[in-house]
C-alpha positions in Angstrom: -73.9 -34.2 73.0 -76.2 -34.3 70.0 -74.7 -37.5 68.9 -75.0 -39.0 72.3 -78.7 -38.1 72.5 -79.3 -40.0 69.2 -77.3 -43.0 70.3 -79.1 -43.3 73.6 -82.5 -42.9 72.0 -82.2 -46.1 70.1 -79.9 -48.3 72.2 -79.3 -51.3 72.1 -79.8 -50.9 68.4 -77.1 -49.5 66.2 -77.0 -46.0 64.8 -75.1 -45.3 61.6 -73.8 -41.8 61.1 -72.7 -40.5 57.8 -69.6 -38.3 58.2 -69.6 -34.7 57.0 -71.2 -34.7 53.5 -70.8 -31.2 52.2 -70.3 -30.1 48.6 -72.4 -30.2 45.5 -75.6 -28.6 46.6 -74.6 -28.6 50.3 -72.1 -25.8 50.7 -71.0 -24.1 53.9 -68.7 -21.1 53.3 -67.2 -21.3 56.8 -65.5 -24.6 55.7 -63.5 -22.9 53.0 -65.7 -23.7 49.9 -65.0 -21.6 46.9 -67.0 -21.3 43.7 -66.5 -24.3 41.4 -67.4 -24.6 37.7 -69.0 -28.0 38.4 -69.5 -28.5 42.2 -71.0 -32.0 41.8 -67.7 -33.1 40.3 -65.6 -31.2 42.7 -64.8 -30.9 46.4 -67.4 -32.8 48.3 -68.0 -35.8 50.6 -65.0 -37.7 51.9 -62.7 -35.4 49.8 -63.5 -32.5 52.1 -62.9 -34.5 55.3 -59.5 -35.9 54.1 -58.3 -32.4 53.2 -59.4 -31.2 56.6 -58.1 -33.9 58.9 -58.4 -31.8 62.0 -62.1 -31.1 61.4 -62.6 -34.8 60.4 -61.0 -36.1 63.6 -63.1 -33.7 65.7 -66.2 -35.4 64.3 -64.8 -38.9 64.6 -63.8 -38.3 68.2 -67.2 -36.9 69.0 -68.9 -40.0 67.5 -66.6 -42.4 69.4 -67.2 -40.6 72.6 -71.0 -40.6 72.0 -70.9 -44.3 71.2 -69.1 -45.4 74.4 -70.4 -48.9 75.4 -72.9 -48.7 72.5 -73.3 -50.0 69.0 -72.1 -47.5 66.5 -71.8 -47.3 62.7 -69.7 -44.7 60.8 -70.1 -44.3 57.1 -67.9 -42.4 54.7 -69.7 -40.6 51.8 -68.8 -40.1 48.2 -66.0 -42.6 48.2 -64.3 -43.0 44.8 -61.0 -44.9 45.6 -59.8 -47.6 48.0 -57.1 -45.2 49.2 -59.7 -42.8 50.5 -61.3 -45.6 52.7 -57.8 -46.7 53.9 -56.9 -43.1 54.9 -60.2 -42.4 56.6 -59.9 -45.6 58.6 -56.4 -44.6 59.5 -57.6 -41.4 61.0 -60.4 -43.2 62.8 -57.9 -45.6 64.3 -55.8 -42.6 65.5 -58.9 -41.2 67.2 -59.6 -44.5 68.9 -56.0 -44.7 70.2 -56.1 -41.1 71.4 -59.4 -41.6 73.3 -58.2 -44.8 74.8 -55.1 -43.0 76.1 -57.4 -40.4 77.6 -59.3 -43.0 79.4 -62.5 -42.7 77.4 -64.7 -45.8 77.4 -64.6 -47.7 74.1 -67.4 -48.3 71.6 -69.1 -51.6 72.4 -69.4 -52.5 68.7 -68.1 -50.4 65.8 -69.0 -50.9 62.2 -67.4 -48.9 59.4 -69.0 -48.5 55.9 -68.6 -46.7 52.6 -71.3 -45.1 50.5 -71.3 -46.2 46.8 -72.6 -43.2 44.9 -70.4 -43.1 41.8 -69.9 -45.7 39.1 -66.2 -45.9 39.8 -66.9 -47.0 43.4 -69.5 -49.5 42.3 -67.0 -51.1 39.8 -64.4 -51.2 42.6 -66.8 -52.5 45.3 -65.1 -55.8 45.7 -61.8 -54.1 46.4 -63.4 -51.7 48.9 -65.0 -54.6 50.8 -61.9 -55.8 52.7 -61.6 -52.4 54.3 -65.3 -52.0 55.5 -68.0 -53.8 57.3 -70.9 -52.6 55.0 -71.7 -50.7 51.9 -74.6 -48.3 51.3 -75.8 -47.5 47.8 -76.6 -43.9 47.5 -78.9 -44.1 44.5 -79.7 -40.4 44.0 -76.2 -39.6 43.0 -75.4 -43.0 41.5 -78.2 -42.6 38.9 -77.2 -39.0 38.3 -73.5 -39.8 37.7 -74.1 -42.9 35.7 -76.5 -41.3 33.3 -75.1 -37.7 33.3 -78.5 -36.4 34.2 -79.4 -33.8 36.7 -82.7 -35.0 38.2 -83.7 -31.4 39.1 -83.3 -30.2 35.5 -86.7 -30.2 33.9 -85.2 -30.4 30.4 -83.6 -33.8 31.0 -85.6 -35.1 34.0 -87.2 -37.8 31.9 -83.8 -39.3 31.3 -83.3 -39.8 35.1 -84.1 -43.5 35.1 -83.3 -45.6 38.2 -84.2 -48.7 36.2 -81.7 -48.0 33.4 -79.8 -51.2 32.7 -76.5 -49.6 33.4 -77.6 -48.4 36.8 -79.0 -51.8 37.7 -75.7 -53.5 36.7 -73.8 -51.2 39.1 -76.3 -52.0 41.8 -76.0 -55.7 41.2 -72.2 -55.5 41.3 -72.3 -53.8 44.6 -74.9 -56.1 46.1 -72.7 -59.1 45.2 -69.4 -57.5 46.3 -69.0 -59.1 49.7 -68.1 -62.8 50.2 -71.0 -64.6 51.9 -71.2 -63.7 55.6 -68.4 -61.1 55.4 -70.5 -57.9 55.2 -73.8 -56.4 54.2 -75.0 -54.0 51.5 -77.9 -51.6 51.9 -79.5 -48.9 49.8 -80.7 -45.4 50.5 -82.1 -42.6 48.4 -85.4 -42.3 46.6 -85.1 -45.6 44.8 -85.2 -47.5 48.1 -88.6 -45.9 49.0 -90.2 -46.6 45.6 -92.4 -49.6 46.4 -92.8 -50.2 42.7 -89.1 -51.2 42.6 -88.9 -53.3 45.7 -89.5 -56.6 43.9 -86.6 -55.8 41.6 -84.3 -54.7 44.5 -85.0 -57.9 46.5 -84.4 -59.9 43.4 -81.0 -58.3 43.0 -80.1 -59.4 46.5 -80.6 -56.3 48.5 -81.8 -56.9 52.1 -81.5 -53.5 53.7 -83.4 -50.4 52.6 -83.0 -47.0 54.3 -86.0 -44.7 53.8 -87.4 -41.6 55.5 -89.4 -42.3 58.7 -92.8 -41.8 57.1 -92.1 -44.5 54.5 -90.8 -47.2 56.9 -94.1 -48.9 57.6 -95.1 -48.9 53.9 -91.8 -50.3 52.7 -91.7 -53.0 55.4 -95.2 -54.2 54.5 -94.3 -54.4 50.8 -91.3 -56.5 51.7 -93.4 -58.9 53.8 -95.8 -59.6 51.0 -93.1 -60.5 48.4 -91.6 -63.9 47.7 -87.9 -63.9 47.4 -87.7 -66.6 44.8 -90.2 -64.8 42.6 -88.3 -61.6 42.9 -85.1 -63.4 41.8 -86.9 -64.7 38.7 -88.1 -61.2 38.0 -84.6 -59.9 38.1 -83.4 -62.7 35.9 -85.9 -61.6 33.3 -85.3 -57.9 33.8 -81.6 -58.3 33.4 -82.2 -59.4 29.8 -84.1 -56.2 28.9 -82.5 -53.0 27.5 -85.3 -50.5 28.1 -85.6 -48.8 31.5 -89.4 -48.3 31.2 -90.0 -51.9 30.3 -88.0 -53.0 33.4 -90.0 -50.6 35.6 -93.3 -52.0 34.3 -92.2 -55.5 35.0 -91.4 -54.7 38.6 -94.5 -52.6 39.0 -96.7 -55.4 37.7 -95.5 -57.7 40.5 -95.8 -55.0 43.1 -99.3 -54.2 42.1 -100.3 -57.8 42.2 -98.9 -58.3 45.8 -99.8 -55.0 47.5 -102.2 -52.8 45.4 -103.5 -51.2 48.6 -100.1 -49.7 49.4 -100.2 -47.7 46.2 -103.6 -46.3 47.2 -102.1 -45.4 50.6 -99.2 -43.5 49.0 -101.6 -41.5 46.8 -103.8 -40.6 49.8 -100.7 -39.6 51.8 
């Protein structure tokens, strides 16, 4: 019923639901979580769902029922292998067949995606693409895993650098993973809402940014004022740099030249 309310509230637009994303700092004891020496490298995301197929199928069935005759997106979190995507899609297909046999109306349009949150998934993005309709870069975890830095740890927080060349290479690999016209790539996380970095992201080929509701207007206005060709030139220059701070300054310079007032708005907010 909760899913249905969400779907109905935005139709005919599509809603994308991320499937159960527990683990790491999101632990629910009732699901069978036990203390782990390093929970961020342990039982989380799609790993939990695939080990609890009955629970996973309950969620998938609920989503499919809520999306009857609507446009629906389902996204699998914390993917690390192609096999995980294949197995998740297999369970989704089972749910579709079961509901069809029960006479439940089908989803009008279904899109399936995977979150790219670990370096291994980014490096395998081209192999994941044949099995999904879209990819979503989860930058908070991607930066953390790539640089081995906990962004909440004050002792190393200054090393958490979204513009680190290694992070940007992984983003570029993912952004270019689909053959033209075969799928789309978006980005979520704090990086997507950082208007200082939007010129860089557009230059890398990203065309979908998922941000919190209070940031949507600001981000959209920033995108409107940028020139795509200039952003591509910016990325071509930034890709030759080895220093994260230098790359950020390059992007910030273009951002401030195109929408200085949006930075003032952010400070006031």
